C-alpha positions in Angstrom: 0.0 0.0 0.0 1.4 3.4 -0.9 2.3 6.0 1.8 -0.3 8.7 1.2 1.2 10.9 3.9 3.9 11.8 1.4 1.3 13.3 -0.9 0.5 16.1 1.6 2.8 19.1 1.4 4.2 20.6 4.5 3.7 24.3 4.9 1.9 25.9 2.0 -1.4 27.5 1.5 -4.7 25.9 0.9 -8.0 27.1 -0.4 -10.7 25.5 1.7 -14.5 25.3 1.5 -16.6 24.0 4.5 -20.3 23.6 4.2 -23.2 23.0 6.6 -24.9 19.7 6.2 -28.2 21.5 5.6 -27.4 24.2 3.1 -30.8 25.9 3.9 -29.6 26.9 7.4 -27.9 30.1 8.3 -25.9 29.0 11.3 -22.6 30.5 10.3 -23.8 34.0 10.1 -26.4 33.6 12.9 -23.7 32.4 15.2 -20.7 34.4 13.8 -19.2 35.1 17.3 -19.2 31.4 18.1 -17.5 30.7 14.8 -14.9 33.4 15.5 -14.4 31.9 19.0 -14.0 28.5 17.5 -11.3 29.8 15.1 -9.5 31.4 18.0 -9.8 28.2 20.0 -8.1 26.2 17.3 -5.4 28.9 16.8 -4.5 28.5 20.4 -3.6 24.9 19.7 -2.1 25.1 16.1 -0.1 27.7 14.2 -1.8 28.9 11.1 -3.0 32.0 9.4 -6.2 32.9 7.5 -5.0 35.5 4.9 -8.4 35.5 3.2 -11.9 34.4 4.4 -15.5 34.9 3.8 -18.3 33.5 5.9 -21.7 33.0 4.3 -24.8 31.7 6.0 -24.3 28.1 5.0 -20.6 27.8 4.0 -17.3 29.5 4.3 -14.2 29.8 2.0 -10.8 30.6 3.3 -7.1 30.5 2.5 -5.3 28.6 5.2 -1.6 29.2 5.5 0.5 26.7 7.4 4.0 27.2 8.7 6.9 25.2 7.3 6.9 21.6 8.5 3.1 21.5 9.2 0.6 19.5 7.2 -2.2 19.6 9.7 -4.9 21.4 7.7 -7.3 18.4 8.2 -6.8 18.4 11.9 -7.4 22.2 12.0 -10.6 21.9 10.1 -11.8 19.0 12.2 -11.2 20.9 15.4 -12.8 24.0 14.0 -15.9 22.1 13.0 -16.0 20.4 16.4 -15.5 23.6 18.5 -18.2 25.4 16.5 -20.6 22.5 16.9 -20.1 22.3 20.6 -20.9 26.0 21.0 -24.4 25.5 19.5 -27.4 24.1 21.4 -28.4 20.6 20.4 -31.6 20.0 18.5 -30.7 19.3 14.9 -31.7 16.1 13.2 -28.9 13.5 13.5 -28.7 10.4 11.4 -28.1 7.0 13.1 -24.7 6.8 11.3 -23.6 10.2 12.8 -25.1 9.3 16.2 -23.1 6.1 16.3 -19.9 8.1 15.7 -20.8 10.8 18.2 -21.2 13.4 15.5 -23.6 16.3 15.3 -25.7 17.1 12.3 -24.2 20.5 11.6 -21.4 20.1 9.0 -20.9 18.1 5.9 -18.3 15.4 6.8 -16.0 16.3 4.0 -14.5 19.6 2.8 -13.0 20.9 -0.4 -9.3 21.7 -0.4 -7.0 22.9 -3.1 -3.2 23.5 -2.7 -2.3 27.0 -3.9 0.3 26.6 -6.6 1.6 30.1 -7.2 0.9 33.8 -6.9 -1.6 33.8 -9.7 -3.5 30.9 -8.2 -3.5 32.7 -4.8 -4.9 35.9 -6.4 -7.6 34.0 -8.3 -8.8 32.2 -5.1 -8.6 35.4 -3.0 -10.7 37.2 -5.6 -13.2 34.2 -5.6 -13.5 34.4 -1.8 -14.2 38.1 -1.8 -16.6 38.0 -4.7 -18.6 35.0 -3.2 -21.3 37.0 -1.4 -22.1 38.8 -4.6 -22.1 35.5 -6.6 -24.7 34.1 -4.1 -26.9 37.2 -4.3 -26.4 38.3 -0.7 -25.1 41.7 -1.7 -24.5 43.8 -4.8 -20.9 44.9 -3.8 -18.2 42.9 -2.1 -17.7 45.6 0.4 -21.3 45.3 1.6 -20.7 41.9 3.1 -19.6 42.2 6.7 -18.1 38.7 7.2 -15.2 39.0 4.7 -11.5 39.7 4.8 -12.0 42.2 2.0 -12.3 44.9 4.7 -8.9 44.1 6.0 -7.5 44.1 2.5 -8.9 47.6 1.9 -7.7 48.9 5.3 -4.2 47.7 4.5 -4.2 49.4 1.1 -4.1 46.3 -1.1 -5.3 47.0 -4.6 -8.8 46.2 -5.6 -9.2 43.9 -8.7 -11.3 44.7 -11.7 -14.5 43.1 -10.3 -16.0 42.6 -13.8 -13.1 40.3 -14.6 -13.5 38.6 -11.2 -17.2 38.1 -11.9 -16.4 36.4 -15.2 -13.7 34.2 -13.6 -16.0 33.3 -10.7 -18.7 32.0 -13.1 -16.4 29.1 -13.7 -17.3 28.1 -10.1 -15.2 26.6 -7.4 -18.1 25.5 -5.2 
């Protein structure tokens, strides 16, 4: 059997998408403080950075940056999901399969990950993250969505992309 651990790169940046199990729910924005606390909780245990993030009602996208020598993005995501789930009152439907594993019925079990290959790939994914609330019809302008790192980008003086181009690129769809 091959050693799959070698396939994971240490360090690096990953584009990640995490989705609620029931995509009709709005738990992530309804409980935004609990989600931020869960992120801080996991940061206390693992070294990582989130250079770009957007939190929508039913899913989030982020760029997760790991330090050299670390390949723990799966552990970080599992602990983030767990910490957020524990912060919420119980009451959701839980399948017998999830119940037998001690899981809640909040998150989809899997998540999407993509290793960022270069600066162009990073820029494309950061633009996708920031444009996502517009893509999903939550706002008309990226700056109108409160749960996005776009505000930090603007405060720090990073240039704004041509959003018409971003809109065309985002129609290719990453989620």
